[in-house]
C-alpha positions as CSV (number, residue, x, y, z in Angstrom):
1,X,12.7,-4.5,38.5
2,X,14.2,-7.4,36.7
3,X,14.8,-7.6,32.9
4,X,11.6,-9.6,32.3
5,X,9.4,-7.0,34.0
6,X,11.3,-4.2,32.2
7,X,10.7,-6.0,28.9
8,X,6.9,-6.1,29.4
9,X,6.9,-2.5,30.7
10,X,8.8,-1.2,27.7
11,X,6.6,-3.2,25.3
12,X,3.5,-1.7,27.0
13,X,4.9,1.8,26.7
14,X,5.6,1.3,23.0
15,X,2.0,0.2,22.4
16,X,0.7,3.2,24.4
17,X,2.9,5.7,22.5
18,X,1.5,4.4,19.2
19,X,-2.1,4.8,20.5
20,X,-1.4,8.3,21.8
21,X,0.1,9.4,18.5
22,X,-2.1,12.1,16.9
23,X,-2.2,10.0,13.7
24,X,-3.5,6.8,15.5
25,X,-7.1,7.5,14.7
26,X,-6.6,9.4,11.5
27,X,-4.6,6.6,10.0
28,X,-7.5,4.1,10.1
29,X,-7.7,4.1,6.3
30,X,-4.1,3.1,6.0
31,X,-4.6,0.4,8.6
32,X,-7.6,-1.0,6.8
33,X,-5.8,-1.3,3.5
34,X,-2.8,-2.8,5.2
35,X,-4.9,-5.5,6.9
36,X,-6.7,-6.2,3.7
37,X,-3.5,-6.6,1.8
38,X,-2.1,-8.9,4.5
39,X,-5.2,-11.0,4.3
40,X,-5.0,-11.3,0.5
41,X,-1.3,-12.1,0.8
42,X,-1.9,-14.7,3.5
43,X,-4.4,-16.5,1.2
44,X,-1.9,-16.5,-1.7
45,X,0.9,-17.7,0.6
46,X,-1.2,-20.6,1.8
47,X,-1.8,-21.6,-1.8
48,X,1.9,-21.3,-2.5
49,X,2.8,-23.4,0.5
50,X,0.2,-26.0,-0.4
51,X,1.4,-26.2,-4.0
52,X,5.1,-26.5,-3.1
53,X,4.1,-29.2,-0.5
54,X,2.3,-31.3,-3.1
55,X,5.3,-31.0,-5.5
56,X,7.8,-31.9,-2.8
57,X,5.7,-34.9,-1.6
58,X,5.1,-36.1,-5.2
59,X,8.8,-35.9,-6.1
60,X,10.0,-37.1,-2.7
61,X,12.1,-33.9,-2.2
62,X,11.1,-32.4,1.1
63,X,14.0,-30.0,0.9
64,X,12.3,-28.1,-2.0
65,X,11.2,-25.3,0.3
66,X,14.8,-24.3,0.9
67,X,15.3,-23.4,-2.8
68,X,12.7,-20.7,-2.4
69,X,13.8,-19.4,1.0
70,X,16.4,-17.0,-0.5
71,X,13.6,-15.2,-2.4
72,X,11.2,-15.3,0.5
73,X,13.8,-13.8,2.8
74,X,14.6,-11.0,0.3
75,X,10.9,-10.2,0.2
76,X,10.7,-10.3,4.0
77,X,13.7,-8.0,4.1
78,X,12.0,-5.4,1.9
79,X,8.7,-5.5,3.7
80,X,10.4,-4.8,7.0
81,X,11.7,-1.5,5.7
82,X,8.2,-0.2,5.4
83,X,7.1,-1.1,8.9
84,X,9.8,-1.7,11.5
85,X,11.9,0.8,13.4
86,X,15.4,0.3,14.8
87,X,15.9,-0.1,18.5
88,X,17.8,3.2,18.6
89,X,14.6,5.1,17.6
90,X,12.7,3.4,20.4
91,X,15.4,3.8,23.0
92,X,15.7,7.6,22.5
93,X,12.9,8.5,25.0
94,X,14.7,6.5,27.7
95,X,18.1,8.2,27.4
96,X,17.5,10.4,30.4
97,X,15.9,7.8,32.6
98,X,17.8,5.6,35.2
99,X,17.1,2.5,33.0
100,X,20.3,0.9,31.8
101,X,20.8,1.7,28.2
102,X,22.1,-1.8,27.4
103,X,19.1,-3.3,29.2
104,X,16.7,-1.1,27.2
105,X,18.4,-2.1,23.9
106,X,18.3,-5.7,24.9
107,X,14.6,-5.5,25.6
108,X,13.9,-4.0,22.2
109,X,16.1,-6.4,20.4
110,X,14.4,-9.4,22.1
111,X,11.0,-7.9,21.2
112,X,12.1,-8.1,17.5
113,X,12.8,-11.8,18.0
114,X,9.3,-12.4,19.3
115,X,7.5,-10.0,17.0
116,X,4.3,-11.5,15.7
117,X,5.3,-10.4,12.2
118,X,7.9,-13.2,12.2
119,X,5.1,-15.7,12.5
120,X,3.4,-14.5,9.3
121,X,5.5,-16.8,7.2
122,X,4.0,-19.7,8.9
123,X,1.1,-19.4,6.4
124,X,3.6,-20.9,3.9
125,X,5.6,-23.1,6.2
126,X,2.7,-24.9,8.0
127,X,0.9,-26.2,4.9
128,X,4.2,-27.2,3.3
129,X,5.5,-29.1,6.3
130,X,2.1,-30.8,7.0
131,X,1.9,-32.1,3.4
132,X,5.5,-33.4,3.3
133,X,4.9,-35.0,6.7
134,X,1.8,-36.8,5.3
135,X,4.0,-37.7,2.3
136,X,6.4,-39.8,4.4
137,X,8.6,-37.4,6.3
138,X,9.2,-38.4,9.9
139,X,7.5,-36.4,12.7
140,X,10.7,-35.1,14.2
141,X,12.2,-34.3,10.9
142,X,9.0,-32.2,10.1
143,X,9.3,-30.4,13.4
144,X,13.0,-29.8,12.8
145,X,12.2,-28.4,9.3
146,X,9.5,-26.1,10.7
147,X,11.8,-24.8,13.5
148,X,14.7,-24.2,11.0
149,X,12.5,-22.3,8.6
150,X,11.2,-20.0,11.5
151,X,14.8,-19.6,12.7
152,X,15.9,-18.4,9.3
153,X,13.1,-15.7,9.4
154,X,14.3,-14.6,12.9
155,X,17.9,-14.4,11.7
156,X,16.7,-12.3,8.8
157,X,15.0,-9.9,11.2
158,X,18.4,-9.3,12.9
159,X,20.1,-8.9,9.5
160,X,17.4,-6.3,8.6
161,X,18.1,-4.4,11.9
162,X,21.8,-4.3,11.1
163,X,21.4,-3.1,7.5
164,X,18.7,-0.6,8.4
165,X,20.9,0.9,11.2
166,X,23.9,1.2,8.9
167,X,21.9,2.6,6.0
168,X,20.5,5.3,8.3
169,X,24.1,6.4,8.8
170,X,25.1,6.3,5.2
171,X,23.5,5.4,1.9
172,X,26.7,3.7,0.9
173,X,25.9,0.8,3.2
174,X,23.3,-0.3,0.6
175,X,26.3,-2.0,-1.1
176,X,26.4,-4.6,1.8
177,X,22.9,-6.2,1.2
178,X,23.3,-5.8,-2.6
179,X,26.6,-7.8,-2.5
180,X,25.2,-10.4,-0.2
181,X,22.0,-11.1,-2.2
182,X,24.0,-11.2,-5.5
183,X,26.2,-13.8,-3.9
184,X,23.2,-15.7,-2.6
185,X,21.1,-15.9,-5.8
186,X,23.6,-14.8,-8.4
187,X,24.8,-18.4,-9.1
188,X,21.3,-19.4,-10.3
189,X,20.9,-16.3,-12.5
190,X,24.4,-15.5,-13.7
191,X,26.3,-18.8,-14.0
192,X,26.2,-21.1,-17.1
193,X,23.6,-23.9,-16.8
194,X,26.3,-26.5,-16.1
195,X,27.7,-24.6,-13.1
196,X,24.3,-23.6,-11.9
197,X,23.3,-27.3,-11.9
198,X,26.4,-28.1,-9.9
199,X,25.5,-25.4,-7.4
200,X,22.0,-26.9,-7.1
201,X,23.5,-30.4,-6.6
202,X,25.6,-29.1,-3.8
203,X,22.5,-27.7,-2.0
204,X,20.8,-31.1,-2.6
205,X,23.7,-32.8,-0.9
206,X,23.4,-30.5,2.1
207,X,19.6,-31.1,2.5
208,X,19.5,-34.7,1.3
209,X,19.3,-36.2,4.8
210,X,16.9,-34.6,7.2
211,X,19.4,-35.3,10.0
212,X,21.5,-32.5,8.6
213,X,18.7,-30.1,9.5
214,X,19.8,-30.1,13.2
215,X,23.3,-29.3,12.1
216,X,22.0,-26.4,10.1
217,X,19.8,-25.3,13.0
218,X,22.9,-25.0,15.1
219,X,24.6,-22.9,12.4
220,X,21.7,-20.5,12.2
221,X,21.4,-20.3,16.0
222,X,25.1,-19.3,16.1
223,X,24.5,-16.8,13.4
224,X,21.5,-15.4,15.3
225,X,23.7,-14.9,18.4
226,X,26.4,-13.2,16.4
227,X,24.0,-10.8,14.7
228,X,22.3,-10.1,18.1
229,X,25.7,-9.2,19.7
230,X,26.7,-7.0,16.7
231,X,23.3,-5.2,16.8
232,X,23.6,-4.7,20.5
233,X,27.0,-3.0,20.4
234,X,26.2,-1.0,17.3
235,X,23.0,0.4,18.8
236,X,24.8,1.2,22.0
237,X,27.6,3.1,20.2
238,X,25.0,5.1,18.3
239,X,23.1,5.8,21.6
240,X,26.3,7.1,23.2
241,X,26.9,9.3,20.1
242,X,23.4,10.7,20.6
243,X,24.0,11.4,24.3
244,X,27.4,13.0,23.6
245,X,26.0,14.9,20.6
246,X,28.8,13.4,18.4
247,X,28.1,14.5,14.9
248,X,30.4,14.3,11.9
249,X,30.1,17.4,9.8
250,X,31.2,17.3,6.2
251,X,31.7,20.5,4.4
252,X,29.7,20.4,1.2
253,X,29.5,22.7,-1.8
254,X,26.2,24.4,-1.8
255,X,24.6,24.6,-5.2
256,X,23.1,28.0,-5.9
257,X,21.2,27.1,-9.1
258,X,21.7,30.6,-10.4
259,X,20.2,29.6,-13.8
260,X,16.8,29.7,-12.1
261,X,17.1,33.3,-11.0
262,X,15.6,34.4,-14.3
263,X,12.2,32.9,-13.2
264,X,11.8,35.2,-10.2
265,X,9.8,33.8,-7.3
266,X,9.0,30.6,-9.1
267,X,12.7,30.1,-9.6
268,X,13.3,30.5,-5.8
269,X,10.7,27.9,-5.0
270,X,12.1,25.6,-7.6
271,X,15.5,25.9,-5.8
272,X,13.7,25.0,-2.6
273,X,12.3,21.8,-4.2
274,X,15.6,20.8,-5.7
275,X,17.5,21.4,-2.4
276,X,14.9,19.5,-0.4
277,X,15.3,16.5,-2.7
278,X,19.1,16.7,-2.3
279,X,19.2,17.2,1.4
280,X,16.1,15.5,2.8
281,X,16.7,11.9,3.5
282,X,13.1,10.8,2.9
283,X,12.6,12.7,-0.3
284,X,16.1,11.7,-1.6
285,X,15.5,8.0,-1.0
286,X,12.1,8.3,-2.8
287,X,13.9,10.0,-5.7
288,X,16.5,7.2,-5.9
289,X,13.7,4.6,-5.8
290,X,11.8,6.5,-8.5
291,X,14.9,6.0,-10.8
292,X,16.0,2.5,-9.7
293,X,12.6,0.7,-9.6
294,X,11.3,1.8,-13.0
295,X,14.7,1.1,-14.5
296,X,14.6,-2.5,-13.2
297,X,11.1,-3.0,-14.5
298,X,11.8,-1.4,-17.8
299,X,14.9,-3.6,-18.3
300,X,13.0,-6.7,-17.3
301,X,10.2,-5.9,-19.8
302,X,12.8,-5.0,-22.5
303,X,15.0,-8.0,-22.3
304,X,13.1,-10.8,-20.6
305,X,10.0,-12.7,-21.5
306,X,8.0,-11.5,-18.4
307,X,5.3,-9.0,-17.9
308,X,3.9,-9.8,-21.4
309,X,0.2,-9.2,-20.7
310,X,-1.4,-5.9,-21.8
311,X,-2.3,-5.0,-18.2
312,X,1.3,-5.6,-16.9
313,X,2.9,-3.6,-19.7
314,X,0.4,-0.7,-19.3
315,X,0.7,-0.8,-15.5
316,X,4.5,-0.6,-15.4
317,X,4.6,2.1,-18.0
318,X,2.3,4.2,-16.0
319,X,4.0,3.2,-12.8
320,X,7.3,4.6,-14.2
321,X,5.8,8.1,-14.6
322,X,3.6,8.4,-11.5
323,X,5.8,6.7,-8.9
324,X,7.8,9.7,-7.7
325,X,4.8,12.0,-7.8
326,X,2.3,9.6,-6.2
327,X,4.6,8.8,-3.2
328,X,5.5,12.5,-2.5
329,X,2.5,14.5,-3.6
330,X,0.1,12.3,-1.5
331,X,1.7,14.3,1.4
332,X,1.8,17.7,-0.5
333,X,2.2,20.7,1.8
334,X,3.0,18.4,4.8
335,X,6.8,19.2,4.7
336,X,5.9,22.9,4.3
337,X,3.8,22.6,7.5
338,X,7.1,23.2,9.4
339,X,7.3,26.7,8.1
340,X,3.8,27.4,6.8
341,X,3.5,30.6,8.7
342,X,6.3,32.2,6.6
343,X,4.6,31.2,3.4
344,X,1.4,33.0,4.5
345,X,3.1,36.3,4.9
346,X,2.9,37.5,1.2
347,X,-0.1,37.3,-1.0
348,X,-0.3,34.3,-3.4
349,X,3.0,32.9,-2.0
350,X,1.2,29.5,-1.7
351,X,0.0,29.7,-5.3
352,X,3.6,30.4,-6.6
353,X,4.8,27.4,-4.5
354,X,2.2,25.1,-5.9
355,X,3.1,26.1,-9.5
356,X,6.8,25.6,-8.8
357,X,6.0,22.2,-7.4
358,X,4.1,21.3,-10.5
359,X,6.9,22.4,-12.8
360,X,9.5,20.5,-10.7
361,X,7.5,17.3,-10.8
362,X,6.9,17.6,-14.5
363,X,10.6,18.1,-15.1
364,X,11.4,15.0,-13.0
365,X,9.4,13.0,-15.6
366,X,12.2,13.4,-18.1
367,X,14.0,10.6,-16.2
368,X,11.3,8.0,-16.6
369,X,10.8,9.2,-20.2
370,X,14.4,8.3,-20.9
371,X,14.1,5.0,-19.0
372,X,11.0,3.8,-20.9
373,X,12.7,4.4,-24.2
374,X,14.6,1.2,-23.6
375,X,11.5,-1.1,-24.0
376,X,10.4,1.3,-26.9
377,X,13.6,0.4,-28.7
378,X,13.1,-3.3,-28.1
379,X,9.5,-3.1,-29.4
380,X,7.8,-3.8,-26.0
381,X,6.4,-0.3,-25.6
382,X,5.1,2.0,-28.3
383,X,5.9,5.7,-28.5
384,X,2.1,6.4,-28.3
385,X,1.9,4.5,-25.0
386,X,4.8,6.4,-23.5
387,X,3.4,9.8,-24.6
388,X,-0.1,8.8,-23.3
389,X,1.1,8.0,-19.8
390,X,3.5,10.9,-19.7
391,X,0.6,13.4,-20.3
392,X,-1.7,11.4,-18.0
393,X,0.9,12.0,-15.2
394,X,1.2,15.7,-16.0
395,X,-2.5,16.1,-16.5
396,X,-5.2,14.3,-14.6
397,X,-3.0,12.5,-12.1
398,X,-1.2,15.6,-11.0
399,X,-4.5,17.5,-11.0
400,X,-6.0,15.0,-8.6
401,X,-2.9,14.7,-6.4
402,X,-2.6,18.5,-6.0
403,X,-6.2,18.6,-4.8
404,X,-4.8,17.0,-1.6
405,X,-3.1,20.3,-0.7
406,X,-6.6,21.5,0.3
407,X,-7.1,18.8,3.0
408,X,-3.6,17.9,4.1
409,X,-2.9,19.5,7.5
410,X,-0.4,17.0,9.1
411,X,3.2,18.4,9.4
412,X,5.7,15.9,8.1
413,X,9.1,16.1,9.9
414,X,11.7,16.8,7.2
415,X,13.7,13.6,7.8
416,X,10.8,11.2,8.4
417,X,9.9,8.5,6.0
418,X,7.2,9.2,3.5
419,X,6.1,5.6,3.4
420,X,5.5,3.2,6.3
421,X,3.5,4.0,9.4
422,X,1.1,6.8,9.4
423,X,1.2,7.0,5.6
424,X,-2.5,7.9,5.1
425,X,-3.6,10.9,7.0
426,X,-7.1,10.9,5.5
427,X,-9.3,8.9,3.2
428,X,-8.7,11.2,0.3
429,X,-5.0,10.3,0.2
430,X,-5.8,6.6,-0.1
431,X,-8.5,7.2,-2.8
432,X,-6.2,9.5,-4.8
433,X,-3.2,7.1,-4.6
434,X,-5.3,4.0,-5.7
435,X,-7.1,6.1,-8.5
436,X,-3.8,7.3,-9.9
437,X,-2.4,3.8,-9.9
438,X,-5.2,1.9,-11.6
439,X,-7.8,4.1,-13.2
440,X,-5.7,5.1,-16.3
441,X,-4.8,1.5,-17.0
442,X,-8.4,0.3,-16.6
443,X,-9.5,3.0,-18.9
444,X,-7.0,2.0,-21.6
445,X,-8.0,-1.7,-21.3
446,X,-11.7,-0.8,-21.7
447,X,-11.0,1.5,-24.7
448,X,-8.8,-1.3,-26.3
449,X,-11.7,-3.7,-25.9
450,X,-14.2,-1.3,-27.5
451,X,-12.0,0.2,-30.2
452,X,-8.2,-0.5,-30.5
453,X,-4.9,0.4,-28.9
454,X,-4.3,3.5,-31.0
455,X,-7.7,5.0,-30.0
456,X,-7.1,4.3,-26.4
457,X,-3.8,6.0,-26.2
458,X,-4.9,9.0,-28.3
459,X,-7.8,9.5,-25.9
460,X,-5.4,9.6,-23.0
461,X,-3.2,12.0,-24.8
462,X,-6.1,14.4,-25.5
463,X,-7.3,14.2,-21.9
464,X,-3.8,14.6,-20.5
465,X,-3.0,17.6,-22.8
466,X,-6.2,19.3,-21.8
467,X,-5.4,19.1,-18.1
468,X,-1.8,20.1,-18.7
469,X,-2.6,23.2,-20.8
470,X,-5.2,24.4,-18.3
471,X,-2.8,24.1,-15.3
472,X,-2.9,27.8,-14.4
473,X,-6.7,27.7,-14.1
474,X,-7.1,24.6,-11.9
475,X,-4.1,25.5,-9.8
476,X,-5.6,28.9,-8.9
477,X,-8.9,27.1,-8.1
478,X,-6.9,24.8,-5.7
479,X,-5.3,27.9,-4.1
480,X,-8.6,29.7,-3.6
481,X,-10.1,26.6,-1.9
482,X,-7.0,26.3,0.3
483,X,-7.4,29.8,1.5
484,X,-11.0,29.1,2.6
485,X,-9.6,26.4,4.9
486,X,-6.4,28.1,5.8
487,X,-7.2,28.6,9.5
488,X,-8.2,24.9,10.0
489,X,-5.1,23.8,8.1
490,X,-2.8,26.1,10.1
491,X,-4.2,24.7,13.4
492,X,-3.5,21.2,12.2
493,X,0.0,22.0,11.1
494,X,0.8,23.7,14.4
495,X,-0.6,20.9,16.5
496,X,1.4,18.2,14.7
497,X,4.8,19.8,14.7
């Protein structure tokens, strides 16, 4: 069997493994929303490509697209983290087969080069290139531009694989893409206007003659080969570590959280939640994002003239409070599916666990509360708005998300991602996630239109306080309904371990 035949065989096996996954059918709601989002995004990208094309043709600057490529590639880099796996993850099933490990890695790396997702950006590139071609660009220059733009996306896919593999080994590798992107776009944002203009003039000189595109094409082709070779050797080294069971063990201080001992069994489950957040890669990364993303948005709102509409301000304020809960509680009880039998031993163990989870997720909201005080100080948010969305999160949003504990029955491996493939196990997860994200904001906007901002936020505060203060009642109701479905849920947890 030659490499070409092996390539198609491994590609076929990958598709079959996805279809045979127990979540392939159950995840149809997540697929539907993903396809819908992609379709909406494609329409918007066609409009962006057309608009940029008309501007470039009108001003006779066909190189305009390259000014936006840095931001498009950063967006592409982020999207890949939600959908693509590294070759090492795909090669693992073939470690004990007579297939050459290098050959298998090569096949998976090549499949990344020809992935259909790389062609998605053509919805921007094709309208743009067509318009600038009609505006006077020569045919071969237009073809060269299109090929160069696509090559930049393919190079970005190999850059993503490198960063993703390194980040999986250590979170400190996030400094590499952070430093690279600061160097890439920092001159436009951080330098004085005079120096930024000189930097822009330099880029103009590079792209002024379309003949230089072929020189740039050669540079990116060399860069692609270099990244491919680096990825190949890095993946192979990690595969050998996997085979040899090479694992670096670092002795760590184990926090006992003895201050929680006074709360009895609830304190023990609080310790479990805190240690899961500290040790579990998936939950830890979600926790870091829950701090970093709201901080970025809050700083942008506080110090920049963006996100000025009422919808944007309300959405990002709510987003700061519900992000961590919505991304983790949508899979509530799924990590516990690994040891659900132990939790069933004692009466009302599950009820105590649910209450501990609720108290933990409420305590985590102290972080976004401190973060949102920054735009409060600058006058962009009001104290009433922050309190309204804080109580909305602890009240109706958590009430709704905790209901998912009744229907969730898919065990989540402790180090698997929480976002990405197989995110939605059932339709209720999707409905709860979208409701938590948009309904409170829509409710505020409607109340503001009928009355005023103060009435809108006071209404949310009253509703949120009512749900928060009655937590013990509705939590027991959730527990009782869970017990009625316990055998069906146990069967689901056991079959998906």
